[in-house]
Backbone as CSV, one residue per row, in Angstrom:
resi,resn,N_x,N_y,N_z,CA_x,CA_y,CA_z,C_x,C_y,C_z
1,MET,55.440,124.301,95.491,56.736,124.647,95.582,57.507,123.476,95.983
2,SER,59.089,123.959,95.448,59.721,122.660,96.065,60.709,122.940,96.961
3,ALA,61.369,122.278,97.484,62.476,122.596,98.354,63.753,122.479,97.646
4,GLY,64.116,122.206,96.649,65.164,122.456,95.751,65.192,123.689,95.225
5,LEU,66.189,123.823,94.449,66.168,125.111,93.749,65.471,125.199,92.380
6,LEU,65.034,124.323,91.847,64.147,123.923,90.701,63.050,124.272,91.093
7,LYS,62.011,125.405,90.584,60.980,125.604,91.111,59.855,124.647,90.288
8,LEU,58.792,124.199,91.018,57.842,122.982,90.878,56.907,123.604,91.358
9,ASP,55.431,123.225,90.592,53.902,123.361,90.470,53.758,122.248,91.845
10,LYS,52.815,122.756,92.308,51.760,121.935,92.736,51.645,120.390,92.490
11,PRO,52.036,119.207,92.941,51.687,118.069,92.233,49.638,117.765,92.123
12,TYR,49.623,117.427,90.973,48.209,116.771,90.941,48.065,115.622,90.126
13,ILE,46.985,114.782,90.453,46.601,113.593,89.875,46.799,113.466,88.687
14,ALA,47.067,112.581,87.889,47.276,112.529,86.544,45.720,111.796,85.891
15,SER,45.698,112.319,84.599,44.423,111.991,84.621,44.813,110.477,83.677
16,ASN,43.421,109.901,83.027,43.558,108.503,82.832,44.783,108.718,81.304
17,GLU,44.898,109.937,80.363,45.542,110.069,79.500,47.308,109.989,79.607
18,GLU,47.321,111.090,80.575,48.629,111.182,81.338,48.994,109.414,81.641
19,HIS,48.151,108.834,82.253,48.103,107.755,83.126,48.897,106.817,82.142
20,ASP,48.315,106.280,81.311,48.401,105.709,80.142,49.589,106.175,79.260
21,MET,49.970,107.218,79.112,51.510,107.947,78.573,52.306,107.504,79.229
22,VAL,52.471,107.403,80.228,53.180,107.462,81.400,53.787,105.525,81.120
23,ARG,52.830,104.777,81.640,52.941,103.692,81.234,53.541,103.271,79.923
24,GLY,53.060,103.867,79.013,53.486,103.322,77.453,54.803,103.707,77.632
25,ASN,55.365,105.090,78.081,56.587,105.517,77.878,57.865,104.092,78.822
26,GLU,56.831,103.861,80.104,57.998,102.975,81.082,58.155,101.478,80.199
27,GLN,57.268,101.022,79.718,57.444,100.037,78.813,58.415,99.938,77.490
28,GLU,58.443,101.311,76.704,59.358,101.130,75.468,60.242,101.813,76.019
29,SER,60.703,102.503,76.960,62.091,103.094,77.750,62.671,103.418,76.706
30,ASP,62.556,104.104,75.777,63.259,104.527,74.560,63.321,106.043,74.752
31,ASP,64.666,106.673,75.208,64.273,108.095,75.149,65.374,108.615,74.203
32,SER,65.700,107.926,73.255,66.511,108.509,72.166,66.122,109.167,71.071
33,GLU,65.164,110.157,71.248,64.261,110.510,70.069,65.764,111.667,69.523
34,ASP,65.851,111.831,68.940,66.927,112.669,68.191,66.684,114.555,68.662
35,GLU,67.640,114.846,68.720,67.647,116.435,69.180,66.682,117.228,68.445
36,MET,67.342,117.162,67.235,66.791,118.111,66.272,65.225,118.067,66.097
37,ALA,65.071,116.829,65.973,63.467,116.272,66.170,62.701,117.032,66.874
38,VAL,63.448,116.612,68.040,62.597,117.267,69.346,62.365,119.022,69.503
39,MET,63.577,119.247,69.058,63.617,121.031,68.764,62.246,121.498,67.766
40,MET,62.503,120.668,66.859,61.970,121.333,65.665,59.940,121.038,65.859
41,LYS,59.807,119.778,66.809,58.562,119.348,67.009,58.044,120.296,68.242
42,ALA,59.072,121.135,69.027,58.725,121.666,70.189,58.385,123.180,69.466
43,LEU,59.032,123.409,68.352,58.980,124.880,68.105,58.446,124.936,66.760
44,ASP,57.860,123.938,66.592,57.016,124.163,65.056,56.179,125.108,65.149
45,GLU,56.357,125.647,63.885,55.818,126.931,63.571,54.203,126.996,63.603
46,ASP,53.176,125.595,63.138,52.298,126.034,63.050,51.289,125.997,64.392
47,GLN,52.293,125.573,65.618,52.231,124.775,67.036,52.743,126.645,67.657
48,ILE,53.556,127.212,67.502,54.180,128.195,68.221,53.214,129.308,67.986
49,ILE,53.286,129.472,66.570,52.258,130.759,66.242,50.532,130.990,66.639
50,GLY,50.413,132.050,67.631,49.080,131.781,67.803,48.184,132.161,66.865
51,ALA,46.972,132.440,67.448,45.625,132.522,66.450,46.178,133.842,65.733
52,GLY,46.335,134.629,66.418,46.619,136.266,66.135,48.103,136.342,64.957
53,GLY,48.841,135.240,65.030,49.770,135.496,64.179,51.068,135.926,64.233
54,ASP,51.232,136.703,65.733,52.098,137.529,65.894,53.113,136.565,66.273
55,GLY,53.438,135.682,66.431,54.517,134.963,66.712,54.660,134.805,68.443
56,SER,53.932,135.156,69.082,53.908,134.681,70.847,53.465,133.363,70.893
57,MET,53.480,132.623,72.106,53.832,131.447,72.601,52.332,131.919,73.793
58,ASP,51.339,130.703,73.479,50.562,130.551,74.771,51.345,129.738,76.042
59,THR,50.581,129.694,77.057,51.131,128.900,78.147,50.961,127.576,77.701
60,VAL,50.282,127.219,77.179,50.258,125.180,77.022,51.374,125.131,75.851
61,GLU,51.818,125.697,74.710,52.794,125.604,73.994,53.936,125.743,74.761
62,LEU,53.941,126.589,75.518,55.490,126.834,76.386,55.496,125.909,77.523
63,GLY,54.261,125.489,77.930,54.681,124.148,78.776,54.699,123.122,78.380
64,LEU,54.675,122.758,76.933,54.953,121.180,76.178,56.534,121.676,76.138
65,ILE,56.895,122.849,75.869,58.518,122.860,75.510,58.927,122.574,77.161
66,LEU,58.798,123.055,77.723,58.948,122.999,79.806,59.377,121.638,79.699
67,ASP,58.257,120.628,79.556,57.856,119.552,79.974,59.025,118.411,78.874
68,VAL,59.524,118.743,77.700,60.113,118.642,76.936,61.924,118.605,77.628
69,LEU,61.827,119.663,77.884,63.499,119.895,78.536,63.458,119.745,79.640
70,LEU,62.400,119.875,80.655,62.687,119.110,82.426,61.487,118.742,82.531
71,PRO,61.847,117.213,82.216,60.451,116.059,82.370,60.277,116.437,83.588
72,PRO,58.653,116.139,83.680,57.714,115.954,85.240,58.114,114.673,86.093
73,TYR,57.839,114.957,87.079,58.579,113.790,88.015,57.121,113.138,88.242
74,HIS,57.100,111.525,88.400,56.108,110.745,88.554,55.965,110.515,89.932
75,SER,55.283,109.618,90.796,55.083,109.185,91.786,53.854,108.443,92.375
76,TYR,53.723,107.370,92.514,52.635,106.822,93.113,52.345,106.778,94.509
77,HIS,50.876,107.760,94.824,50.484,107.371,96.331,49.232,106.817,96.377
78,ASP,48.643,105.687,96.983,47.396,105.386,96.851,47.129,105.064,96.217
79,ASP,47.817,103.994,94.870,47.623,103.455,93.868,46.983,104.568,92.583
80,LYS,47.281,105.798,92.841,47.200,107.047,92.241,48.500,107.598,91.455
81,LEU,48.648,107.716,90.271,50.010,108.618,89.597,49.778,110.205,89.806
82,TRP,50.594,110.442,90.772,51.066,111.994,90.762,51.926,112.766,90.025
83,VAL,51.701,114.028,89.549,52.424,114.385,88.572,53.317,115.732,88.930
84,THR,54.341,115.763,88.983,55.148,117.401,89.441,55.534,118.018,88.276
85,LYS,55.495,119.065,87.967,55.740,119.492,86.665,56.583,120.797,87.085
86,VAL,57.394,121.184,86.342,58.610,122.690,86.604,57.202,123.660,86.515
87,SER,57.481,124.949,87.293,56.405,125.906,87.326,56.467,126.505,86.051
88,ARG,55.053,127.036,85.941,54.933,128.193,84.650,54.960,129.630,85.317
89,THR,55.676,129.957,86.335,55.956,131.178,86.750,56.743,132.095,85.785
90,PRO,56.395,133.010,85.418,57.746,134.055,84.715,58.773,134.075,85.690
91,PRO,59.651,134.730,85.062,60.548,134.921,86.133,60.698,136.515,86.382
92,THR,61.619,136.798,87.337,61.615,138.367,87.235,63.068,138.297,87.779
93,ARG,63.583,139.515,88.120,65.099,140.142,88.531,65.432,139.760,89.469
94,SER,64.002,139.557,90.781,64.611,139.129,91.662,64.423,137.796,92.354
95,SER,63.943,136.559,91.198,63.800,135.646,91.489,65.157,135.254,90.924
96,VAL,66.195,135.640,90.435,67.298,135.238,90.023,68.274,135.272,91.257
97,ILE,67.825,137.012,91.801,68.571,136.814,93.158,68.354,136.043,94.375
98,LEU,67.183,135.636,93.896,66.784,134.615,95.410,67.433,133.172,94.833
99,LEU,67.244,132.555,93.503,68.189,131.468,93.382,69.576,131.881,93.640
100,TRP,70.151,132.413,93.509,71.791,132.636,94.035,71.558,132.734,95.346
101,GLU,71.062,133.193,96.223,70.757,133.311,97.686,70.755,131.848,98.108
102,GLN,69.595,131.289,97.339,69.401,130.194,97.682,70.391,129.148,97.458
103,LEU,71.125,129.229,96.295,72.582,128.653,96.165,73.455,128.363,97.102
104,ASP,73.660,129.732,97.427,74.864,129.891,98.641,74.559,129.026,99.563
105,LEU,72.827,129.161,100.157,72.485,128.987,101.699,72.479,127.030,101.365
106,LYS,72.117,126.624,100.177,72.153,125.156,100.418,73.563,124.475,100.295
107,LEU,74.415,125.392,99.649,75.728,125.057,99.733,76.693,124.726,100.978
108,GLN,76.084,125.598,101.808,76.186,125.687,103.394,75.734,124.932,104.273
109,GLU,74.366,124.888,104.026,73.523,123.893,104.725,74.045,122.167,104.784
110,ARG,74.539,122.161,102.997,74.625,120.512,103.070,76.312,120.346,102.929
111,GLN,77.187,121.129,103.063,78.481,121.361,103.823,79.145,120.485,101.897
112,ALA,78.821,121.252,101.019,79.640,121.169,99.834,80.896,121.614,99.735
113,ARG,81.929,120.828,99.410,83.199,121.383,99.143,83.484,122.356,98.122
114,PRO,84.422,123.081,98.734,84.417,124.430,97.650,85.081,124.129,96.709
115,SER,85.673,122.974,96.323,86.785,123.209,95.328,87.189,121.398,95.512
116,GLY,87.364,120.661,94.319,87.722,119.798,93.757,86.153,118.607,93.836
117,ILE,86.240,117.332,93.740,85.426,116.612,93.267,84.389,116.688,94.482
118,CYS,83.221,117.311,93.957,81.974,116.907,95.327,80.685,116.613,94.593
119,SER,80.004,115.759,94.879,78.565,115.026,94.670,77.691,116.056,95.156
120,VAL,77.771,116.629,95.946,76.492,117.545,96.380,76.686,118.905,96.216
121,ARG,78.269,119.468,95.660,78.197,120.509,94.823,77.709,120.657,93.240
122,SER,77.996,119.343,92.638,77.707,119.260,91.109,76.167,118.763,91.201
123,GLU,75.480,118.262,91.992,74.188,118.194,92.269,73.302,119.273,92.444
124,LEU,74.119,120.599,93.124,72.964,121.504,93.497,73.227,122.623,92.468
125,PHE,74.147,122.781,91.656,74.692,123.336,90.412,74.036,122.680,89.407
126,GLN,73.725,121.520,89.227,72.887,120.640,88.082,71.669,121.544,88.617
127,GLU,70.742,121.382,89.711,69.705,121.642,89.703,69.500,123.235,89.619
128,CYS,70.699,123.990,90.115,70.638,125.303,89.556,70.518,125.538,88.154
129,PHE,71.186,125.067,87.196,71.251,124.845,85.948,69.665,124.629,85.722
130,ASP,69.026,123.700,85.948,67.927,123.507,85.372,66.786,124.368,85.898
131,GLU,67.069,125.181,87.003,66.185,126.389,87.148,66.589,127.735,85.847
132,LEU,67.628,127.874,85.577,68.111,129.003,85.002,67.129,128.375,83.781
133,ILE,67.521,127.394,83.335,66.713,127.065,81.852,65.501,126.914,81.685
134,ARG,64.754,126.790,82.949,63.025,127.438,82.869,62.727,128.539,83.270
135,GLN,63.652,129.329,83.380,63.530,130.399,83.710,63.739,131.397,82.338
136,VAL,64.962,131.006,81.632,65.470,131.286,80.164,63.913,130.889,79.367
137,THR,63.906,129.720,79.595,63.017,129.195,78.441,61.562,130.145,78.173
138,MET,61.063,130.610,79.555,59.700,131.277,79.832,59.888,132.514,78.910
139,ASP,61.390,133.076,79.038,61.533,134.269,77.997,61.625,134.021,77.028
140,CYS,62.724,132.799,76.322,62.599,132.765,74.965,63.087,131.116,74.726
141,ALA,62.258,130.407,74.182,62.184,128.681,74.583,63.351,128.627,73.394
142,GLU,63.848,129.149,72.353,64.679,128.958,71.549,66.625,129.073,72.261
143,ARG,66.453,130.062,72.966,67.304,130.193,74.090,67.179,129.183,75.248
144,GLY,65.998,128.567,75.635,66.312,127.871,76.571,66.817,126.096,75.922
145,LEU,66.274,125.870,74.662,66.419,124.711,74.067,68.125,124.811,73.787
146,MET,68.431,125.744,73.647,69.927,125.928,73.488,70.671,125.729,75.185
147,LEU,70.653,126.182,75.872,71.097,125.985,77.500,70.396,124.483,77.611
148,ALA,69.685,123.818,76.976,69.006,122.334,77.136,70.051,121.607,76.961
149,ARG,70.632,122.162,75.392,71.590,121.562,74.492,73.053,121.370,75.049
150,VAL,73.032,122.223,75.700,74.436,122.895,76.790,75.011,121.826,77.573
151,ARG,73.396,121.927,78.490,73.645,120.861,79.877,73.957,119.529,79.351
152,ASP,72.801,119.024,78.132,73.008,117.691,78.322,74.468,117.254,77.733
153,GLU,74.965,118.157,76.854,76.425,117.810,76.552,77.422,117.774,77.507
154,ALA,77.353,118.807,78.820,78.062,118.787,79.469,77.827,117.926,80.480
155,LEU,76.487,117.280,80.484,76.529,116.137,81.305,77.352,114.689,80.600
156,MET,76.691,114.838,79.172,77.458,113.607,78.653,78.933,113.775,78.943
157,THR,79.719,114.826,78.801,80.966,114.897,78.692,81.421,114.474,80.270
158,LEU,80.913,115.024,81.093,81.237,114.797,82.251,80.992,113.363,82.589
159,THR,80.223,112.387,82.218,79.978,110.896,82.311,80.943,110.519,81.811
160,ALA,80.926,111.100,80.107,82.493,109.862,79.601,83.679,110.026,80.776
161,PHE,83.994,111.193,81.134,85.233,111.821,82.196,85.258,110.643,83.230
162,GLN,83.878,110.538,83.709,83.864,110.029,85.045,83.845,108.534,84.822
163,ALA,83.728,107.695,83.432,83.724,106.744,83.355,85.430,106.089,82.711
164,LEU,85.974,107.113,82.040,87.259,107.205,82.302,87.872,106.782,83.254
165,PHE,87.502,107.855,84.358,88.230,107.678,85.540,88.125,106.566,86.676
166,GLU,86.684,105.907,86.161,86.593,104.683,86.701,87.498,103.431,85.971
167,SER,87.649,103.967,84.752,88.192,102.913,83.726,89.657,102.460,84.185
168,ALA,90.277,103.945,84.626,91.709,104.076,84.904,91.651,103.715,86.182
169,SER,90.765,103.324,87.205,90.784,102.984,88.416,91.001,101.788,88.446
170,ASP,89.830,101.124,87.942,90.049,100.080,87.658,91.330,99.177,87.416
171,PHE,91.893,99.963,86.073,92.852,99.410,85.272,94.186,99.867,86.816
172,GLY,94.173,100.721,87.160,95.282,100.696,88.314,95.511,100.138,89.455
173,ALA,94.160,99.776,89.910,93.606,98.492,90.746,94.454,97.167,90.294
174,CYS,94.361,96.768,88.892,94.464,95.736,88.661,96.339,95.554,88.420
175,LYS,96.462,96.790,88.273,98.204,96.874,87.858,98.608,97.041,89.400
176,ALA,97.873,97.088,90.267,98.794,96.940,92.052,98.510,96.133,92.453
177,LEU,97.059,95.560,92.166,97.138,93.967,92.133,98.266,93.051,91.522
178,GLN,98.004,93.095,90.446,99.290,92.237,89.829,101.104,92.626,90.402
179,ALA,100.838,93.783,90.607,102.407,94.352,91.232,102.276,93.418,92.882
180,GLU,101.148,93.836,93.301,101.311,93.363,94.904,101.594,91.590,94.477
181,SER,101.015,90.978,93.426,101.236,89.456,93.542,102.429,89.103,92.952
182,GLY,103.070,89.975,92.329,104.817,89.723,91.742,105.499,90.182,93.037
183,ALA,105.257,90.920,93.694,105.966,91.279,94.815,105.698,90.505,96.127
184,SER,104.962,89.841,96.327,104.607,88.171,97.284,105.960,87.249,96.377
185,GLU,105.761,87.206,95.311,106.357,86.129,94.450,107.985,86.466,94.394
186,ALA,107.884,87.685,94.508,109.727,88.055,94.494,110.072,88.264,96.171
187,GLU,109.166,88.420,96.958,109.686,88.316,98.407,109.595,86.444,98.946
188,ALA,108.862,85.826,98.346,109.185,83.956,98.527,110.437,84.286,97.726
189,GLU,110.612,84.059,96.827,112.115,83.879,95.945,113.240,84.547,96.616
190,VAL,113.087,85.689,97.078,114.186,86.502,98.237,113.992,85.148,99.388
191,ARG,112.768,84.976,100.038,113.176,83.984,101.398,113.783,83.104,100.958
192,GLN,113.398,82.423,99.881,114.033,80.745,99.305,115.392,81.151,98.994
193,LEU,116.086,82.150,98.521,117.448,82.379,98.262,118.301,82.375,99.292
194,ASP,117.518,83.495,100.298,118.082,84.061,101.531,118.212,82.153,102.188
195,GLU,117.512,81.271,102.212,117.647,80.014,102.991,118.723,79.190,102.270
196,ALA,119.404,79.442,101.049,119.578,79.137,100.400,120.970,79.097,100.719
197,VAL,121.438,80.626,100.851,122.746,81.314,101.329,123.045,81.048,102.929
198,GLU,121.744,80.903,103.774,122.382,80.275,105.249,122.915,78.742,104.814
199,ALA,122.118,78.103,104.059,122.412,76.423,104.288,124.298,76.905,103.189
200,LEU,124.565,77.519,102.431,125.632,77.425,102.123,126.523,78.437,103.165
201,GLU,126.280,79.116,103.921,127.380,79.725,104.705,127.674,78.607,105.765
202,ALA,126.447,77.600,106.168,126.384,76.556,107.228,127.708,75.554,106.474
203,GLU,127.192,75.273,105.304,128.644,74.480,104.690,129.986,74.884,104.942
204,VAL,129.984,76.351,104.578,130.902,76.732,104.112,131.805,76.571,106.066
205,ARG,130.865,77.367,106.879,131.732,77.097,108.663,131.755,75.767,108.616
206,ARG,131.055,74.610,107.964,131.439,72.798,108.441,132.754,72.678,107.687
207,LEU,132.989,73.222,106.318,134.040,72.971,105.540,135.492,73.377,106.505
208,GLU,135.100,74.835,106.801,136.261,75.545,107.459,136.697,74.981,108.684
209,ALA,135.715,74.400,109.543,136.294,73.748,110.857,136.993,72.127,110.252
210,TRP,136.233,71.578,109.298,136.861,70.305,109.224,138.284,70.616,108.471
211,LYS,138.691,71.929,108.089,140.012,72.231,107.238,140.528,72.471,109.036
212,ARG,140.061,73.040,109.794,140.986,73.727,110.662,141.367,72.423,111.347
213,GLN,140.459,71.350,111.351,140.988,70.001,112.223,141.788,69.245,111.650
214,ALA,141.687,69.108,110.316,142.676,68.637,109.377,144.165,69.244,109.725
215,GLN,144.193,70.112,109.167,145.512,70.995,109.783,146.149,70.634,111.117
216,ARG,145.191,70.673,112.503,145.442,70.371,113.679,146.335,68.927,113.577
217,ARG,145.552,67.713,112.744,145.897,66.648,113.013,147.378,66.576,112.013
218,GLU,147.290,67.250,110.897,148.305,66.712,110.137,149.653,67.294,110.805
219,ALA,149.617,68.879,111.540,150.743,69.129,112.335,150.724,68.199,113.377
220,GLU,150.016,67.633,114.410,150.699,66.682,115.282,151.165,65.434,114.520
221,ARG,150.928,64.649,113.312,151.434,63.640,112.545,152.643,64.169,112.319
222,LYS,152.839,65.655,111.946,154.216,65.836,111.728,155.095,65.954,112.739
223,GLN,154.555,66.317,113.717,155.349,66.647,115.182,155.671,65.255,115.709
224,VAL,155.227,64.499,115.653,154.879,62.848,116.295,156.440,62.362,115.457
225,GLN,155.875,62.530,113.984,156.894,61.336,113.010,158.176,62.671,113.232
226,ALA,158.048,63.823,113.355,159.673,64.463,113.529,160.322,64.142,114.483
227,ALA,159.454,63.747,115.827,160.122,63.270,116.777,160.532,61.740,116.671
228,LEU,159.953,61.196,116.302,160.799,59.637,115.618,161.582,59.695,114.803
229,PHE,161.800,60.503,113.808,163.062,60.447,113.090,163.993,61.290,113.965
230,ALA,163.646,62.198,114.935,165.080,62.373,115.572,165.581,61.239,116.807
231,GLU,164.608,60.218,117.181,165.202,59.226,117.971,165.605,58.454,117.244
232,GLN,165.026,58.078,116.134,165.360,56.853,115.201,167.060,57.635,114.542
233,LEU,167.076,58.915,114.476,168.735,59.293,113.914,169.624,59.506,115.359
234,GLU,169.114,59.485,116.208,169.858,59.542,117.758,170.234,58.254,117.576
235,ALA,169.598,57.405,117.982,169.876,56.044,118.005,170.958,55.524,116.501
236,LEU,171.000,55.595,115.643,171.413,55.725,114.463,172.986,55.727,114.830
237,GLN,173.015,57.467,115.174,174.081,57.995,115.358,175.004,57.421,117.073
238,ARG,174.298,56.586,117.809,174.708,56.295,118.655,175.259,54.854,118.137
239,SER,174.666,54.095,117.573,175.259,52.991,116.540,176.381,53.028,115.995
240,GLU,176.647,54.130,115.316,177.796,54.625,114.628,178.668,54.598,115.470
241,LYS,178.835,55.396,116.594,179.781,56.033,117.643,180.014,54.263,117.754
242,GLN,179.580,53.629,118.409,179.688,51.970,118.754,180.673,51.388,117.723
243,TYR,180.440,51.516,116.879,180.720,50.666,115.684,182.099,51.437,115.426
244,GLN,182.044,52.315,115.032,183.498,53.141,114.838,184.250,52.706,116.342
245,LEU,183.714,53.140,117.027,184.556,52.514,118.874,185.466,51.333,118.437
246,LEU,184.386,50.147,117.743,184.740,48.729,117.801,185.492,48.423,116.765
247,ILE,185.357,49.432,115.482,186.409,48.974,114.458,188.119,49.746,115.110
248,GLU,187.832,50.802,115.712,189.195,51.372,116.521,190.142,50.203,117.248
249,THR,189.206,50.085,118.048,190.075,48.533,119.238,190.146,47.693,118.189
250,LEU,189.266,47.259,117.383,189.810,46.070,116.854,191.322,45.961,115.924
251,LEU,190.932,47.281,115.085,192.531,47.981,114.408,193.764,48.210,115.416
252,ALA,193.365,48.485,116.746,194.425,48.891,117.960,195.018,47.220,117.858
253,SER,193.999,46.262,118.206,194.582,44.736,118.969,195.208,44.157,117.172
254,LYS,194.722,44.471,116.072,195.475,43.575,115.073,196.915,44.555,114.884
255,ASN,197.176,45.477,114.816,198.315,46.379,115.010,199.674,45.908,116.124
256,ALA,199.103,45.296,117.574,199.623,45.110,118.260,200.018,43.767,118.272
257,ALA,199.027,43.117,117.428,199.721,42.114,117.245,200.552,41.571,116.486
258,GLN,200.694,42.427,115.340,201.799,42.271,113.880,203.056,42.991,115.187
259,THR,203.152,43.677,115.678,204.343,43.939,116.224,204.801,43.107,117.363
């Protein structure tokens, strides 16, 4: 029995033939056998139809199909290969109800998220679906094969979406890094422009100070020049008065001499 949802038989030590088969599969590592070929091999009429010719399937043949749909687990302990296969026990109505209860219990025990992406919930439902495939296959091998095909297609679609999500995440992260790098360059350019603006503003302040100083000097020069011109004008006016008085004196003396 297994502590998981998929019902398993007790593990046993593999025979030499099984051991060699497992070693060969590990070396070849080629699981790409055509799905239809597997189905035809598992449901070959010469193998399925029993000795009585009634179309019933014996336990050995059903076990072969289960091993195709749900491969056995292999583990090494004490240099021995142990094999654990799915249970061959026929399902009952109570087993389905028990599976339902075990699924709810494990969802609570492992604190699976009720919605959204949750690896725990996905793992438990996948294990539950495998157990359903086992139970259905025990009743009808063809229906079990179809369910296994649906399972594999769903897993392939989920894997494709996961790869697409990871690719999109990597692309988004790359774009974010590029944007961050561009932002750093823009910030550096902004800092350079700010420094240039500060330098120009300092130059403007220096030129304004020089302008004010030049204007003050020019005003002082004009004021000094105006005062100098005023003094010169006043001196010229005094000289003019003196010359005019001298002329008047000379004319008066001349007129007096003539009379």
